[in-house]
C-alpha positions as CSV (number, residue, x, y, z in Angstrom):
1,M,-236.5,-13.8,175.1
2,R,-237.1,-11.0,177.0
3,I,-236.6,-6.7,177.6
4,P,-234.0,-6.4,179.9
5,P,-234.6,-3.9,183.2
6,E,-231.9,-1.9,182.2
7,R,-233.2,-0.8,178.7
8,P,-236.9,-1.2,179.6
9,L,-239.7,0.1,177.2
10,P,-241.2,3.4,177.2
11,E,-244.5,3.1,178.9
12,S,-247.2,4.5,176.8
13,L,-245.4,2.1,174.5
14,V,-245.8,-0.4,176.9
15,R,-249.4,0.5,177.3
16,I,-250.4,0.4,173.5
17,L,-249.1,-2.9,173.3
18,R,-251.2,-4.2,176.3
19,D,-254.7,-2.3,174.8
20,L,-254.0,-4.1,171.6
21,T,-253.3,-7.4,172.9
22,V,-256.2,-7.2,175.2
23,S,-258.7,-5.2,172.8
24,L,-257.8,-8.3,169.9
25,G,-258.2,-10.8,172.3
26,P,-256.7,-14.8,172.4
27,S,-258.9,-15.2,169.7
28,A,-257.4,-12.5,167.2
29,P,-255.8,-14.3,164.0
30,P,-251.7,-13.3,164.0
31,W,-250.4,-10.5,164.4
32,C,-246.9,-9.1,165.2
33,V,-245.2,-5.8,165.6
34,I,-243.3,-4.8,162.8
35,G,-241.5,-1.7,161.0
36,A,-239.4,0.7,163.2
37,T,-240.6,-0.3,166.5
38,A,-239.5,-3.9,165.9
39,R,-236.1,-2.6,165.0
40,D,-235.9,-0.4,168.1
41,L,-237.0,-3.2,170.2
42,R,-234.5,-5.4,168.4
43,L,-231.7,-3.4,168.4
44,Y,-231.3,-1.4,171.1
45,H,-234.1,-2.6,173.9
46,L,-232.7,-6.2,173.3
47,E,-229.1,-5.9,172.0
48,N,-228.2,-2.7,173.4
49,I,-227.6,-0.9,169.7
50,P,-228.6,2.7,169.3
51,T,-231.0,3.5,166.1
52,G,-230.9,6.9,165.8
53,R,-234.3,7.3,164.0
54,A,-237.4,8.0,166.6
55,T,-240.8,6.8,165.4
56,N,-243.9,7.9,166.4
57,D,-246.2,5.1,165.3
58,V,-246.4,1.6,165.9
59,D,-247.0,-0.5,162.6
60,I,-248.3,-4.1,163.2
61,T,-249.3,-6.8,160.5
62,I,-252.0,-9.3,160.5
63,L,-253.4,-12.4,159.1
64,A,-256.6,-11.3,157.1
65,S,-258.7,-13.5,155.0
66,S,-261.3,-11.3,153.9
67,W,-262.0,-7.6,154.1
68,D,-264.7,-8.2,156.1
69,E,-262.7,-9.9,158.4
70,F,-260.1,-6.7,158.3
71,D,-263.2,-4.7,159.1
72,G,-264.4,-6.6,162.2
73,I,-260.6,-6.5,163.4
74,K,-260.7,-2.6,163.5
75,A,-264.7,-2.4,164.8
76,K,-262.9,-5.1,167.5
77,L,-260.4,-2.3,168.1
78,R,-263.1,0.7,168.5
79,G,-265.2,-1.3,170.3
80,S,-262.8,-1.7,173.4
81,R,-262.9,2.0,173.6
82,R,-259.2,1.9,173.7
83,F,-258.2,3.1,169.9
84,L,-260.4,5.7,167.6
85,D,-260.8,5.3,163.7
86,A,-258.2,7.9,161.9
87,P,-259.5,10.2,159.0
88,P,-261.0,7.8,156.0
89,E,-258.3,8.8,153.7
90,Q,-256.3,6.6,156.1
91,P,-258.0,3.4,155.9
92,H,-254.9,0.9,157.3
93,R,-254.9,3.1,160.4
94,V,-256.2,3.9,164.1
95,V,-255.0,5.4,167.0
96,H,-254.7,4.9,170.1
97,H,-256.6,7.1,172.5
98,A,-254.4,7.0,175.7
99,T,-251.3,8.7,173.8
100,D,-253.4,9.6,170.6
101,T,-250.4,7.3,169.0
102,P,-251.3,6.3,165.1
103,I,-251.1,2.4,164.7
104,D,-250.7,1.3,161.0
105,V,-252.7,-2.0,160.7
106,V,-251.4,-3.8,157.6
107,P,-253.3,-7.0,156.9
108,Y,-251.7,-10.1,154.5
109,G,-253.7,-13.7,153.2
110,G,-255.9,-13.9,150.6
111,I,-257.5,-9.9,150.5
112,E,-254.8,-9.0,148.1
113,E,-255.5,-8.2,144.4
114,R,-252.3,-10.1,142.6
115,Q,-248.6,-10.5,143.6
116,G,-249.2,-9.4,147.0
117,R,-250.9,-5.8,145.8
118,L,-253.3,-4.4,148.3
119,R,-255.9,-2.0,147.5
120,W,-258.1,-0.3,149.9
121,P,-262.2,-0.5,149.1
122,T,-262.9,2.4,150.4
123,R,-259.9,3.5,148.4
124,P,-258.4,2.4,145.4
125,E,-255.8,4.7,144.2
126,V,-254.0,3.9,147.4
127,A,-252.1,0.1,147.2
128,M,-249.4,-0.7,148.6
129,S,-247.3,-4.7,148.3
130,T,-247.8,-6.8,151.2
131,S,-245.0,-9.4,149.4
132,G,-242.6,-10.9,152.6
133,M,-245.4,-10.3,155.3
134,E,-246.4,-13.8,155.4
135,E,-242.1,-14.5,155.8
136,V,-242.3,-11.6,158.4
137,L,-245.2,-13.1,160.8
138,R,-244.1,-16.8,160.2
139,T,-240.5,-15.8,161.5
140,S,-241.7,-13.3,164.3
141,T,-240.4,-14.6,167.8
142,T,-242.5,-13.9,171.2
143,I,-240.6,-11.2,173.3
144,E,-242.1,-10.8,177.2
145,V,-241.7,-6.9,176.5
146,G,-243.8,-5.9,180.8
147,D,-245.0,-7.8,183.5
148,D,-246.9,-10.3,182.3
149,L,-246.7,-9.5,178.8
150,A,-245.5,-10.9,175.6
151,I,-245.6,-9.9,171.6
152,R,-244.6,-11.2,168.9
153,I,-242.3,-9.2,167.2
154,A,-240.3,-8.9,163.7
155,D,-236.9,-10.6,163.8
156,I,-234.3,-8.7,161.9
157,P,-234.2,-10.8,158.6
158,G,-238.0,-9.8,158.3
159,I,-238.1,-6.0,158.9
160,V,-235.0,-6.0,156.3
161,L,-237.4,-8.0,153.6
162,S,-240.1,-5.6,154.7
163,K,-238.4,-2.6,154.2
164,L,-236.5,-3.8,150.8
165,V,-240.3,-4.4,150.2
166,A,-241.5,-0.9,151.3
167,W,-238.8,0.8,149.6
168,G,-239.3,-0.7,145.7
169,D,-243.1,0.5,146.7
170,R,-243.2,4.2,147.6
171,R,-239.2,4.7,148.2
172,A,-239.2,6.7,151.3
173,A,-236.3,7.7,153.2
174,K,-237.6,5.9,156.0
175,D,-237.3,2.8,155.0
176,T,-233.5,3.2,153.6
177,Q,-232.6,4.5,157.1
178,D,-234.0,1.2,158.5
179,I,-232.2,-1.1,156.4
180,A,-229.0,0.8,156.5
181,A,-229.6,0.7,160.4
182,L,-229.5,-3.0,160.4
183,F,-226.5,-3.9,158.7
184,A,-224.5,-1.1,159.8
185,A,-225.8,-2.9,163.6
186,A,-224.8,-6.8,162.2
187,T,-221.6,-6.9,163.9
188,G,-223.2,-6.3,167.0
189,I,-226.3,-8.6,166.8
190,A,-225.7,-11.8,168.5
191,S,-228.3,-14.1,166.6
192,I,-225.9,-12.6,163.0
193,R,-223.0,-13.6,165.0
194,D,-224.4,-17.2,165.6
195,Y,-225.3,-17.8,161.7
196,V,-221.6,-17.0,160.6
197,Y,-220.3,-19.3,162.8
198,S,-223.0,-22.2,162.1
199,A,-222.8,-24.8,159.0
200,E,-225.4,-22.7,157.1
201,G,-222.9,-19.2,157.1
202,E,-219.6,-20.7,157.1
203,S,-218.9,-20.0,153.3
204,L,-219.4,-16.8,154.6
205,L,-216.1,-16.8,156.0
206,T,-213.8,-16.4,153.0
207,A,-214.8,-12.4,153.5
208,T,-211.7,-9.5,154.4
209,S,-213.5,-7.7,156.9
210,D,-216.0,-8.5,159.9
211,D,-218.0,-6.0,158.2
212,E,-218.5,-7.4,154.8
213,L,-218.7,-10.6,156.6
214,C,-221.8,-10.1,159.0
215,S,-223.3,-8.0,156.1
216,R,-223.1,-11.3,153.9
217,A,-224.7,-12.9,156.5
218,L,-227.5,-10.7,157.1
219,A,-228.6,-10.5,153.6
220,R,-228.0,-14.3,153.1
221,M,-230.8,-14.4,156.4
222,T,-233.2,-12.6,154.8
223,R,-233.5,-14.5,151.2
224,S,-233.5,-18.1,153.4
225,I,-236.9,-16.8,154.9
226,S,-238.0,-15.6,151.4
227,K,-240.5,-17.3,149.5
228,E,-240.0,-17.7,145.9
229,Q,-242.8,-15.4,145.1
230,T,-241.1,-12.7,147.6
231,V,-237.6,-13.4,145.7
232,A,-239.4,-12.7,142.0
233,H,-240.6,-9.7,143.5
234,L,-238.0,-8.0,144.5
235,A,-236.4,-9.2,141.8
236,R,-238.6,-7.6,139.3
237,L,-238.0,-4.0,141.7
238,L,-234.1,-4.6,141.8
239,S,-233.0,-6.9,139.2
240,S,-231.8,-3.9,137.0
241,R,-228.7,-1.9,137.5
242,N,-230.0,1.8,137.6
243,E,-232.2,0.3,140.5
244,R,-229.9,-1.0,142.5
245,D,-228.2,1.7,142.2
246,A,-231.0,4.2,143.1
247,L,-231.2,2.0,146.4
248,Q,-227.4,2.3,146.9
249,W,-227.6,5.7,146.6
250,A,-230.6,6.3,149.0
251,L,-228.5,4.3,151.5
252,E,-225.5,6.1,151.3
253,A,-227.7,9.1,152.3
254,A,-229.3,7.7,154.9
255,L,-225.8,6.4,156.5
256,P,-224.4,8.6,159.5
257,P,-220.8,10.0,157.4
258,Y,-218.6,7.9,160.5
259,R,-220.0,5.0,158.7
260,D,-218.5,5.7,155.7
261,P,-221.3,6.1,153.4
262,L,-220.0,5.0,149.9
263,E,-218.0,1.5,151.1
264,T,-220.8,0.6,153.6
265,A,-224.1,1.4,150.7
266,A,-222.2,-0.2,148.0
267,R,-221.6,-3.7,150.8
268,I,-225.2,-3.5,151.3
269,V,-225.8,-3.5,147.8
270,E,-223.6,-6.1,147.0
271,A,-224.0,-8.9,149.4
272,L,-228.2,-8.5,148.9
273,G,-227.4,-9.2,145.4
274,Q,-225.3,-12.4,146.1
275,A,-227.8,-13.4,148.1
276,F,-230.9,-12.8,146.4
277,R,-228.8,-13.7,143.0
278,W,-229.9,-10.2,140.8
279,P,-227.9,-10.3,137.5
280,D,-224.3,-8.5,137.1
281,A,-224.6,-8.6,141.4
């Protein structure tokens, strides 16, 4: 898969991705681009679907079995002189020197405390959930983003999964904005249309509209990549009606008026509830 020449990545982003690749080197643990950058690559650059929300940073997730290994990863980035340390209160971040772009580096795999909970040794009051990151990396795919440059990018169900976990963790508007954007765009995404007309998606054809059909397909695709531990984590976050109402309200606020926010947000939450089998969904 390759970014088409008519929708190239910004030169600054290509430089960041190339510098990450060169600095980490071929022996680096597996890593991929996540977050809003992955969303833009998947929706706009590959599918020609506008995303509407600009992002000022780049997020990656990388496998790290210990904090020593993670410190070594950051040291390798700094040692390349292409990346600088962020302030101490941002232990997960480096800054790309040439573009002054923050790079959030999210480790997972053996360094979490319990149930996918990550607590930074230098700032124990800062905690985050890494539930779903294994699935995100496992289902990421390689995309050619520039001359002689191929990068692993989170796939759309993986982005939805990570954003659901992140919203449950921090209740940030940017997470529901991205979830809303992905579901709103679902009818135009080739991989979702392919799923609808596959054997796995056959039972979805009872949906009464194209939007409902593709929303249910994306929710089911997200559930299908999720480990049971991640499913249980989301169930703890969203099993109550109050929590699902909060998610629906946040999605409503994230959707533009022409998308019929009330109906669209309700459809997204219903599709997720059915796929993940939340009570009373």
